[in-house]
C-alpha positions as CSV (number, residue, x, y, z in Angstrom):
1,M,-67.2,-2.0,-26.3
2,T,-66.1,-3.6,-22.8
3,I,-63.8,-2.9,-21.1
4,A,-62.2,-5.3,-18.6
5,A,-60.8,-3.9,-15.2
6,P,-57.8,-4.2,-14.8
7,V,-56.6,-7.0,-13.0
8,Q,-55.2,-6.5,-9.0
9,S,-52.3,-8.0,-7.5
10,F,-52.3,-9.5,-3.6
11,E,-50.6,-6.5,-3.4
12,Q,-52.8,-3.7,-4.7
13,R,-55.8,-5.5,-2.6
14,L,-54.0,-5.3,0.4
15,D,-53.4,-1.5,0.2
16,Q,-56.6,-0.6,-0.3
17,S,-57.6,-2.5,2.1
18,A,-58.9,-0.7,5.1
19,L,-57.9,-2.7,8.7
20,T,-59.7,-5.5,9.0
21,R,-60.4,-8.2,12.1
22,P,-57.7,-11.0,11.0
23,M,-54.8,-8.3,10.6
24,W,-55.8,-6.5,14.3
25,L,-55.9,-10.5,15.1
26,L,-52.3,-11.0,13.7
27,W,-51.2,-7.8,14.7
28,G,-51.9,-8.2,18.5
29,L,-51.4,-11.8,18.8
30,S,-47.5,-10.5,17.7
31,A,-47.7,-7.2,20.3
32,G,-48.5,-10.2,22.7
33,L,-45.3,-11.5,22.7
34,I,-43.5,-8.7,21.9
35,A,-44.6,-7.8,25.5
36,L,-43.4,-10.9,27.1
37,D,-40.0,-10.4,25.5
38,G,-39.4,-7.2,27.3
39,F,-40.8,-8.8,30.6
40,D,-38.3,-11.6,30.5
41,F,-35.0,-9.7,29.2
42,F,-35.4,-6.6,31.6
43,I,-37.3,-8.6,35.0
44,I,-33.5,-10.3,35.2
45,G,-32.6,-7.3,35.8
46,V,-34.7,-6.9,39.0
47,A,-33.7,-9.8,40.0
48,L,-30.5,-10.2,39.6
49,P,-29.6,-8.4,43.3
50,F,-31.1,-11.3,44.8
51,L,-29.9,-14.0,42.5
52,Q,-26.4,-12.7,43.4
53,R,-26.8,-13.4,47.1
54,D,-29.1,-16.7,47.3
55,F,-26.6,-17.8,44.5
56,G,-23.1,-16.0,45.9
57,L,-22.1,-15.2,42.5
58,G,-19.5,-13.5,41.2
59,A,-19.0,-10.5,37.8
60,G,-18.7,-13.8,35.9
61,G,-22.1,-15.6,36.9
62,T,-23.5,-13.0,37.0
63,G,-23.0,-11.7,33.9
64,A,-23.6,-15.3,32.5
65,I,-27.3,-15.7,33.8
66,A,-28.0,-12.0,32.4
67,V,-26.7,-13.1,28.7
68,A,-28.0,-16.5,28.8
69,A,-31.7,-15.5,27.0
70,I,-29.8,-12.9,25.2
71,A,-27.4,-15.9,23.5
72,G,-30.0,-17.9,23.6
73,S,-31.9,-14.9,21.4
74,L,-28.9,-14.7,18.9
75,V,-28.9,-18.8,18.1
76,G,-32.7,-18.4,17.6
77,S,-33.2,-16.2,15.4
78,L,-30.4,-17.1,13.8
79,T,-31.5,-20.5,13.3
80,L,-35.1,-19.9,12.9
81,G,-35.2,-17.4,11.1
82,P,-34.4,-19.5,8.1
83,L,-36.4,-22.4,9.2
84,T,-39.8,-19.6,9.1
85,D,-39.2,-19.2,5.2
86,R,-38.4,-22.4,4.4
87,L,-41.5,-24.2,6.8
88,G,-43.7,-21.1,7.5
89,R,-45.1,-18.5,9.6
90,Q,-47.9,-20.6,11.0
91,R,-45.9,-23.7,11.6
92,M,-42.9,-22.2,13.5
93,L,-45.5,-19.9,15.7
94,I,-46.7,-23.0,17.5
95,V,-42.7,-24.4,18.0
96,D,-42.3,-20.9,19.7
97,V,-44.8,-20.9,21.9
98,A,-44.1,-24.5,23.2
99,I,-40.4,-23.3,23.9
100,F,-41.4,-20.6,25.4
101,V,-43.5,-21.5,27.9
102,L,-41.3,-24.7,28.8
103,A,-38.6,-22.8,29.4
104,T,-40.1,-19.9,31.6
105,A,-41.6,-22.3,33.9
106,G,-37.7,-24.0,34.3
107,T,-36.3,-21.0,35.3
108,A,-39.2,-20.1,38.1
109,L,-38.1,-23.5,39.2
110,A,-34.4,-23.6,38.7
111,W,-32.3,-25.3,41.6
112,N,-28.6,-23.8,40.6
113,P,-26.8,-21.1,38.6
114,A,-26.4,-23.7,36.2
115,S,-30.1,-24.9,35.2
116,L,-30.8,-21.1,36.0
117,I,-28.2,-20.2,32.5
118,G,-29.7,-23.4,30.7
119,F,-33.5,-22.2,30.7
120,R,-33.1,-18.6,30.5
121,F,-31.2,-19.9,26.8
122,L,-34.3,-21.5,26.2
123,V,-36.2,-18.5,27.1
124,G,-34.1,-16.9,24.6
125,L,-34.2,-19.6,21.6
126,G,-38.3,-18.6,21.9
127,I,-38.0,-15.2,21.6
128,G,-35.5,-15.2,19.1
129,A,-38.0,-16.5,16.8
130,D,-40.8,-14.8,17.6
131,Y,-38.1,-11.7,15.8
132,P,-38.2,-13.0,12.5
133,I,-42.3,-14.8,13.0
134,S,-43.7,-11.4,14.3
135,V,-41.7,-8.5,11.8
136,A,-42.7,-10.9,8.8
137,Y,-46.2,-11.5,9.7
138,I,-47.1,-7.8,10.7
139,T,-45.2,-5.8,7.5
140,E,-46.2,-8.7,5.1
141,N,-50.5,-8.5,6.1
142,V,-51.0,-4.9,6.3
143,P,-51.6,-2.2,4.3
144,A,-48.2,-0.4,2.9
145,R,-49.6,3.2,3.9
146,L,-49.8,1.8,7.5
147,R,-47.0,-0.8,7.5
148,G,-44.2,1.8,9.2
149,R,-47.0,2.7,12.5
150,M,-48.6,-1.1,13.1
151,V,-45.1,-2.6,13.2
152,V,-43.6,0.1,15.8
153,G,-46.6,0.1,17.5
154,A,-46.3,-4.0,17.8
155,F,-42.5,-3.3,18.8
156,S,-43.5,-0.9,21.5
157,F,-44.8,-3.9,23.2
158,Q,-41.3,-4.4,24.2
159,A,-42.0,-1.6,26.4
160,V,-44.9,-2.2,27.9
161,G,-43.8,-5.8,28.7
162,A,-40.4,-3.8,30.2
163,L,-42.3,-1.5,32.5
164,L,-44.4,-4.7,34.0
165,G,-40.8,-6.1,35.1
166,A,-40.4,-2.9,37.2
167,L,-43.4,-3.3,38.5
168,T,-43.7,-7.1,39.4
169,G,-40.3,-6.8,41.1
170,L,-41.2,-3.4,42.4
171,S,-45.0,-5.2,44.2
172,T,-42.6,-8.4,45.3
173,I,-39.7,-6.5,46.9
174,A,-42.5,-4.3,49.0
175,F,-44.7,-7.7,49.4
176,F,-41.5,-9.4,51.5
177,D,-40.8,-6.1,52.8
178,H,-44.3,-6.0,54.3
179,F,-44.9,-9.6,55.7
180,Y,-41.5,-10.2,56.8
181,P,-39.5,-7.0,58.3
182,G,-36.2,-7.3,59.1
183,N,-35.9,-10.7,57.9
184,P,-34.5,-9.9,53.4
185,Q,-33.6,-13.7,53.7
186,L,-36.4,-15.3,52.6
187,A,-36.9,-12.4,50.0
188,I,-33.0,-13.2,49.0
189,Q,-34.6,-17.0,48.5
190,Y,-38.3,-16.9,47.0
191,G,-38.1,-12.9,45.6
192,W,-36.6,-13.8,42.3
193,R,-38.8,-17.2,41.8
194,V,-41.7,-15.2,42.2
195,M,-40.6,-12.8,39.8
196,L,-39.9,-15.1,36.9
197,G,-43.1,-17.0,38.1
198,V,-45.2,-14.1,36.9
199,G,-43.5,-14.2,33.5
200,L,-44.8,-18.6,33.2
201,L,-48.2,-17.1,34.0
202,L,-47.7,-14.1,30.9
203,A,-46.4,-17.1,28.6
204,M,-49.2,-19.3,29.1
205,G,-51.6,-16.3,29.0
206,V,-49.8,-15.1,25.5
207,A,-49.9,-18.8,24.5
208,G,-53.2,-19.2,25.0
209,L,-53.9,-16.1,22.2
210,R,-51.5,-17.5,20.3
211,L,-52.9,-20.5,19.6
212,S,-56.5,-19.3,18.8
213,F,-56.1,-17.7,15.5
214,L,-53.5,-19.4,13.4
215,L,-53.2,-17.7,9.7
216,E,-50.7,-18.5,7.0
217,S,-49.4,-14.8,5.6
218,P,-50.3,-14.9,1.6
219,R,-47.1,-13.7,0.5
220,Y,-45.3,-17.2,2.0
221,Y,-47.8,-18.9,0.0
222,L,-47.2,-17.0,-3.3
223,A,-43.8,-17.0,-3.2
224,K,-44.0,-20.9,-3.1
225,G,-45.7,-20.9,-6.2
226,D,-49.5,-21.9,-4.0
227,Y,-52.2,-19.8,-5.2
228,K,-55.1,-22.0,-4.1
229,A,-53.4,-21.8,-0.5
230,A,-52.4,-18.3,-0.4
231,S,-56.4,-17.3,-1.9
232,T,-57.5,-19.0,1.2
233,A,-55.3,-16.8,3.3
234,A,-56.0,-13.7,1.6
235,S,-59.4,-13.9,1.1
236,T,-59.4,-14.8,5.2
237,L,-57.1,-11.7,5.7
238,L,-59.4,-9.0,3.8
239,A,-62.3,-10.4,4.9
240,S,-63.5,-10.8,1.4
241,P,-63.2,-13.3,-1.7
242,I,-60.4,-12.4,-3.6
243,T,-58.8,-15.3,-6.1
244,L,-55.2,-15.4,-6.9
245,T,-53.7,-16.5,-9.7
246,P,-50.3,-16.1,-12.2
247,A,-51.9,-13.8,-13.6
248,T,-52.7,-11.5,-10.8
249,D,-49.0,-12.1,-8.9
250,P,-46.8,-13.3,-11.6
251,P,-44.2,-15.8,-10.0
252,E,-41.3,-13.3,-11.0
253,R,-43.1,-10.7,-8.4
254,E,-42.0,-12.6,-5.1
255,P,-38.6,-14.4,-6.7
256,Q,-37.0,-17.4,-4.9
257,L,-33.9,-16.5,-3.0
258,A,-31.3,-18.8,-1.1
259,Y,-30.1,-17.8,2.5
260,G,-26.9,-16.8,0.8
261,A,-28.7,-13.6,-1.3
262,L,-28.5,-11.7,1.7
263,F,-24.3,-11.5,1.4
264,T,-24.6,-10.8,-2.8
265,A,-24.0,-7.7,-4.1
266,A,-27.7,-6.8,-4.9
267,Y,-28.7,-7.4,-1.0
268,R,-25.4,-6.9,0.6
269,R,-25.8,-2.7,1.2
270,R,-29.4,-3.4,2.7
271,T,-28.0,-6.5,4.8
272,L,-25.8,-4.4,6.6
273,L,-28.5,-1.3,7.3
274,A,-30.3,-4.0,8.7
275,S,-27.7,-5.5,10.9
276,L,-24.8,-3.6,12.1
277,P,-26.7,-0.4,13.5
278,W,-28.9,-3.2,15.6
279,F,-25.8,-4.6,16.4
280,L,-24.2,-1.4,17.7
281,Q,-27.4,-0.1,19.7
282,D,-28.1,-3.4,21.5
283,I,-24.5,-3.3,22.6
284,A,-26.0,0.0,24.7
285,T,-29.9,-1.3,25.0
286,Y,-29.1,-4.5,26.7
287,G,-26.3,-3.4,28.4
288,I,-27.7,-0.6,29.9
289,G,-31.9,-1.5,29.8
290,I,-30.8,-4.9,31.7
291,F,-28.7,-3.4,34.3
292,T,-30.9,-0.2,35.1
293,P,-31.8,-1.3,38.6
294,T,-28.4,-1.7,39.1
295,I,-26.7,1.4,37.6
296,I,-29.2,3.5,39.1
297,G,-29.0,2.2,42.8
298,A,-24.6,2.5,42.1
299,L,-24.9,6.2,41.0
300,A,-27.9,7.6,43.1
301,F,-28.6,5.3,45.9
302,A,-25.2,3.9,47.2
303,G,-25.6,5.2,50.3
304,Q,-28.4,3.4,51.3
305,D,-27.6,0.6,54.0
306,S,-30.3,-1.3,53.9
307,F,-30.4,-4.1,50.9
308,L,-34.2,-4.4,50.6
309,L,-34.7,-0.5,50.8
310,Q,-31.5,-0.3,47.7
311,A,-33.7,-2.9,45.9
312,M,-36.8,-0.8,46.2
313,A,-35.5,2.5,45.2
314,A,-34.0,1.0,42.0
315,A,-36.2,-0.8,41.4
316,K,-38.7,2.3,41.5
317,G,-36.3,4.4,39.4
318,A,-36.2,1.0,36.9
319,A,-40.2,1.6,36.7
320,F,-40.1,5.7,36.4
321,V,-37.4,5.9,33.5
322,D,-39.2,2.8,31.7
323,L,-42.4,4.9,31.3
324,F,-39.9,7.0,28.6
325,L,-39.6,4.1,27.2
326,I,-43.1,3.9,25.9
327,S,-43.4,7.5,25.5
328,G,-41.2,7.3,23.1
329,F,-42.6,4.4,20.9
330,V,-45.8,6.3,21.0
331,L,-43.5,9.1,19.4
332,A,-42.4,6.7,16.8
333,V,-45.7,5.7,15.8
334,W,-46.6,9.2,15.4
335,L,-43.7,10.2,13.6
336,I,-42.5,6.9,11.4
337,D,-44.6,7.9,8.5
338,R,-43.9,11.7,8.6
339,V,-40.0,11.7,9.0
340,G,-39.4,8.4,7.7
341,R,-37.3,5.3,9.1
342,I,-33.6,7.1,8.2
343,R,-33.8,10.3,9.7
344,L,-35.5,8.9,13.1
345,Q,-32.8,6.5,13.1
346,M,-30.0,8.6,13.0
347,T,-31.7,11.3,15.7
348,G,-31.9,8.4,18.1
349,F,-28.6,7.6,17.6
350,V,-27.3,10.8,18.8
351,G,-29.8,11.2,21.6
352,M,-28.8,8.0,23.2
353,A,-25.4,9.4,23.3
354,A,-26.3,12.6,25.2
355,G,-28.5,10.5,27.7
356,L,-25.9,8.3,28.1
357,S,-23.1,11.1,28.8
358,L,-25.5,12.8,31.4
359,L,-25.1,9.7,33.2
360,A,-21.5,9.6,33.0
361,L,-21.3,13.2,34.0
362,S,-23.1,12.6,37.3
363,D,-20.1,10.7,38.5
364,L,-18.5,14.5,39.0
365,V,-21.0,15.4,41.0
366,E,-21.6,15.2,45.2
367,P,-22.8,11.8,46.1
368,A,-26.7,12.7,47.6
369,S,-27.0,15.7,46.2
370,Q,-30.1,16.6,44.5
371,L,-28.1,17.5,41.3
372,K,-26.4,14.2,40.9
373,L,-29.8,12.3,41.3
374,G,-31.6,14.7,38.9
375,L,-28.6,14.1,35.8
376,V,-29.3,10.5,36.8
377,F,-32.5,10.6,36.3
378,A,-32.2,13.2,33.1
379,G,-29.5,10.7,31.8
380,F,-32.2,8.0,31.7
381,V,-34.8,9.9,30.6
382,V,-33.1,11.0,27.3
383,F,-31.4,7.6,26.4
384,N,-35.2,5.4,26.9
385,L,-36.8,8.5,25.5
386,L,-34.5,9.0,21.9
387,M,-33.9,5.1,21.5
388,N,-37.4,4.3,21.5
389,L,-38.4,7.2,19.2
390,G,-35.3,6.3,16.7
391,P,-33.3,3.1,16.5
392,N,-35.3,0.3,18.7
393,A,-38.2,1.0,16.7
394,T,-36.5,1.9,13.3
395,T,-34.3,-1.1,13.2
396,F,-37.0,-3.7,14.2
397,L,-38.9,-2.1,11.1
398,L,-36.3,-2.0,8.4
399,S,-35.0,-5.5,9.5
400,G,-38.7,-6.8,7.9
401,E,-39.0,-4.3,5.4
402,V,-35.8,-4.3,3.2
403,F,-35.5,-8.1,2.2
404,P,-38.0,-9.8,-0.4
405,T,-41.0,-12.4,0.9
406,S,-38.1,-15.8,0.1
407,I,-35.5,-14.4,2.7
408,R,-37.6,-11.8,5.2
409,A,-37.4,-14.3,7.8
410,S,-34.0,-15.0,7.0
411,G,-32.5,-11.7,6.9
412,A,-34.5,-10.3,9.6
413,G,-33.3,-13.0,11.5
414,F,-29.9,-12.5,10.5
415,A,-30.2,-9.0,11.7
416,A,-32.1,-9.6,14.9
417,A,-29.0,-12.5,15.7
418,F,-26.5,-10.4,14.8
419,A,-27.8,-7.2,16.8
420,K,-28.0,-10.4,20.1
421,A,-24.4,-10.8,19.2
422,G,-23.9,-6.8,20.5
423,A,-26.2,-7.7,22.9
424,V,-23.9,-10.7,24.5
425,V,-21.2,-7.6,24.7
426,G,-23.2,-5.2,26.2
427,T,-24.8,-7.5,28.6
428,Y,-22.0,-9.9,29.7
429,G,-19.1,-6.7,29.2
430,L,-20.8,-4.5,31.4
431,P,-20.5,-6.2,35.2
432,V,-16.9,-6.7,34.5
433,L,-16.0,-3.2,32.7
434,Q,-17.9,-1.6,35.2
435,Q,-15.8,-3.7,37.7
436,A,-12.3,-2.5,36.1
437,W,-13.2,0.8,35.0
438,G,-16.3,2.4,37.1
439,V,-19.4,3.3,35.6
440,P,-18.1,6.8,33.7
441,P,-16.0,5.8,31.4
442,L,-17.9,3.1,30.0
443,L,-21.0,5.1,29.7
444,F,-18.9,7.5,27.4
445,L,-17.5,4.5,25.5
446,L,-21.4,3.0,24.9
447,A,-22.2,6.9,23.7
448,G,-19.4,6.6,21.2
449,I,-20.5,3.5,19.8
450,C,-24.1,5.0,19.0
451,L,-22.4,8.2,17.3
452,L,-20.8,5.3,15.4
453,A,-24.0,3.5,14.4
454,A,-25.7,7.0,13.7
455,L,-22.6,7.1,10.9
456,V,-23.3,3.6,9.4
457,T,-27.4,4.4,9.3
458,Y,-26.1,7.4,6.8
459,L,-23.7,5.3,5.2
460,A,-26.1,2.4,4.0
461,Q,-29.5,4.2,4.4
462,V,-32.3,2.4,2.3
463,E,-35.4,4.4,3.1
464,T,-38.5,2.5,2.8
465,T,-41.4,5.1,4.2
466,G,-44.6,5.1,2.2
467,R,-43.2,2.4,-0.4
468,S,-44.6,-1.1,-1.3
469,L,-42.4,-4.0,-0.3
470,E,-42.8,-4.9,-4.2
471,A,-41.2,-0.9,-5.0
472,V,-38.7,-1.8,-2.1
473,D,-37.5,-4.9,-3.2
474,A,-37.2,-3.4,-7.4
475,A,-35.3,-0.5,-6.1
476,S,-31.6,-0.8,-6.0
């Protein structure tokens, strides 16, 4: 008697698969735009001192320019995430790329603060769309055993983009200082345009790559009940013919849920876990990250008389500490499936609080001393390393793991939007509160916020390490 081989679902076939070329392409394309996100968010921190002088900006204007892209990201994540679940990952990807290229061009050609704010908002809109698209793409299309490392590995390119932004700023400042010594006005007028113009070139390159390979997620088609399209997409993804039917993937495995399900009793704790710690983290991450050159300049190089020399020293310092953003992500890729998402996230938040406390204590040390400089850089190193070892990686990963397919991009988009509300608070509030309070009290406040985020993570925890998406969804 012949026993029929058990019918395998798409989830089972995917989890048994090796990494195929289409999987690597999807991963690389998502990583490329995430790197561009990092560049665009953090290059503005190097450009701000030039913009302040070129446009005569006060604290309010500086904060508005810095926060514009983050506000756009909030709107993009909140509105385009649900559209990604409704219209598909592939279709929204094309919209995302178009917005990004056109808006980035506008930032380099801006003629006054209002136009720059408008174009930066549109850049953020594209970035906001990319968060739910990227996390849904990678989470749904790689084996469960590699999911954590692949998602965190792609998101680590945000740090590569941030470092590239710091190096671009440093190179631009060095160019003007070398060819136009003693004439900072040219650097003030054109330096920030050059920096943002490099972002346009990068956006065009990434757009070309993103449009060269388009593939819809098989899980998206399964959630819609389109088994023919799901079979075609799955065959491409797995590089092997596969036929998906209601027998292999029953409709109940991919329930159709509305956006409001995020706030029902079944998913409320998951929504809280995905969004509130990320919100608290981004108050510190973007408040400190965008203004890293400014803070380094204020704490470590305040005695430097020359504007260009101070800007160059601060950019060098930012580039140095950004190396530890990359180091943190490397450690996260190594540890994410060994230690687990929740433990890494809590450890990272406590480490961020320690780094911020070191930065605050540096203000008590005599100016221009070696000890002060050491404390400033030690604080940034600890903050950046532990942030990317923990919550800056895990919040993004968890937002794509804890929700079912039909609301995955919606849930990830809501979490990212809520997080960007925290980024708006940190970015816009930092220059105002720094002017009113000084740097140290503000840094101690941010340290307390990080400790609160660790507590929320503990109370709302949902561990997804080593579990299939089906098993995560079935868990209470």
